[in-house]
C-alpha positions as CSV (number, residue, x, y, z in Angstrom):
1,M,-0.1,0.1,0.1
2,S,3.2,2.2,-0.6
3,D,1.2,4.3,-3.2
4,S,-1.9,4.6,-0.9
5,T,-3.2,7.9,-0.1
6,P,-3.4,9.0,3.4
7,S,-7.1,9.0,3.2
8,Q,-7.1,5.4,1.8
9,L,-4.8,4.3,4.6
10,I,-7.0,5.6,7.3
11,D,-9.8,3.7,5.2
12,Q,-7.8,0.9,5.7
13,R,-7.0,1.2,9.2
14,I,-10.8,1.5,9.8
15,A,-11.8,-1.7,8.0
16,D,-9.1,-3.7,9.4
17,L,-10.0,-2.9,13.1
18,G,-13.4,-4.3,12.3
19,D,-14.9,-3.8,15.5
20,W,-16.2,-0.8,18.0
21,R,-12.6,1.1,17.5
22,G,-13.2,1.2,14.1
23,E,-16.5,2.4,14.1
24,T,-15.2,5.3,16.6
25,L,-12.5,6.0,14.6
26,A,-14.9,6.4,11.4
27,R,-17.4,8.4,13.3
28,L,-14.7,11.1,14.6
29,R,-13.4,11.3,11.4
30,A,-16.7,12.2,9.7
31,L,-17.1,14.9,12.4
32,I,-14.0,16.3,11.6
33,H,-14.6,16.5,8.1
34,E,-18.2,18.3,9.1
35,A,-16.7,20.7,11.2
36,I,-14.0,21.5,9.2
37,P,-14.4,20.8,5.8
38,D,-11.0,21.9,4.5
39,V,-9.0,19.5,6.7
40,T,-6.0,17.6,5.2
41,E,-5.4,14.2,6.3
42,E,-1.9,12.6,7.0
43,W,-0.8,9.2,8.1
44,K,2.3,9.7,10.3
45,W,4.8,7.8,12.6
46,R,4.1,4.5,11.1
47,G,0.5,4.4,11.3
48,V,-1.3,7.0,12.8
49,P,-4.2,9.3,11.2
50,T,-3.5,12.9,11.7
51,W,-5.8,16.2,10.6
52,Y,-4.1,19.4,9.6
53,A,-5.6,22.8,8.7
54,D,-2.6,25.5,9.3
55,G,-1.0,22.9,11.2
56,M,-1.4,19.9,13.2
57,L,-4.7,19.6,15.1
58,F,-4.9,16.1,16.2
59,T,-4.3,12.4,15.8
60,G,-6.7,9.2,16.1
61,E,-4.8,6.4,17.8
62,T,-6.3,3.2,18.2
63,Y,-5.7,0.7,21.3
64,K,-7.0,-2.1,22.8
65,A,-9.4,-0.4,25.1
66,V,-9.7,3.2,23.7
67,V,-9.7,5.2,20.8
68,K,-7.9,8.4,21.7
69,M,-7.8,11.9,20.2
70,T,-4.9,13.9,20.9
71,F,-5.4,17.6,20.7
72,A,-1.6,18.9,19.4
73,K,-2.6,22.5,21.3
74,G,-5.4,21.0,23.6
75,A,-4.1,22.9,26.6
76,A,-4.4,26.1,25.1
77,L,-8.2,25.1,24.3
78,A,-11.3,25.9,26.4
79,D,-12.9,23.1,26.9
80,P,-16.6,23.5,28.7
81,N,-17.7,20.5,28.0
82,G,-15.2,18.8,29.9
83,L,-14.3,16.5,27.1
84,F,-10.3,16.0,27.8
85,N,-10.1,13.2,30.0
86,A,-6.5,12.0,29.2
87,S,-3.0,13.7,28.9
88,L,-4.1,16.4,31.2
89,G,-0.5,17.0,33.0
90,G,1.0,18.1,29.8
91,N,1.8,21.8,28.7
92,V,0.7,21.8,25.3
93,R,-1.3,18.4,24.1
94,R,-4.5,17.3,25.7
95,A,-6.3,14.1,24.7
96,I,-9.9,12.6,24.9
97,D,-10.3,8.8,25.3
98,F,-13.2,7.5,23.9
99,R,-14.5,3.9,25.3
100,E,-16.7,1.0,24.0
101,G,-20.2,1.8,24.3
102,E,-19.5,5.6,25.4
103,A,-21.5,8.2,23.6
104,I,-19.8,10.9,22.0
105,D,-20.9,14.6,22.4
106,E,-21.0,15.5,18.8
107,A,-22.0,19.3,19.0
108,A,-19.2,19.8,21.8
109,L,-16.8,18.0,19.9
110,K,-17.0,20.0,16.6
111,A,-16.9,23.0,18.5
112,L,-13.7,21.7,19.9
113,F,-12.2,20.7,16.7
114,Q,-13.2,24.2,15.2
115,E,-11.7,26.2,18.5
116,A,-8.3,24.2,17.5
117,V,-8.4,25.2,13.9
118,A,-8.7,29.0,15.3
119,A,-5.8,28.3,17.4
120,N,-3.9,27.4,14.8
121,R,-4.8,30.2,12.5
122,K,-4.5,32.6,15.0
123,G,-0.9,31.5,15.5
124,K,0.0,32.1,11.9
125,K,-0.9,35.9,11.8
């Protein structure tokens, strides 16, 4: 799959997972595209889906018990809905761990995605 695009590699990761993690990653990806129509997908670090808009926004990592979405500049973002639940001690990143069966607050997550884009664009000025 060396000639595959990052989007094709992400499609393949979702298919290969074949369980709740693939479904969750696919749902998160759809929400990203809804919230940020001009987002760019990349495939980094030997297999980590990564999304960009005026800089890195977040990654979508899959583990046995969680799908982790790590926000590159999460510590700088307001989180009024308390979505961040992992990597809370760092100075830069913050993450959200999604577990099997947990509901996703789609509206709050999309707002957080858009805030991440705004932070990147503010940093570019």
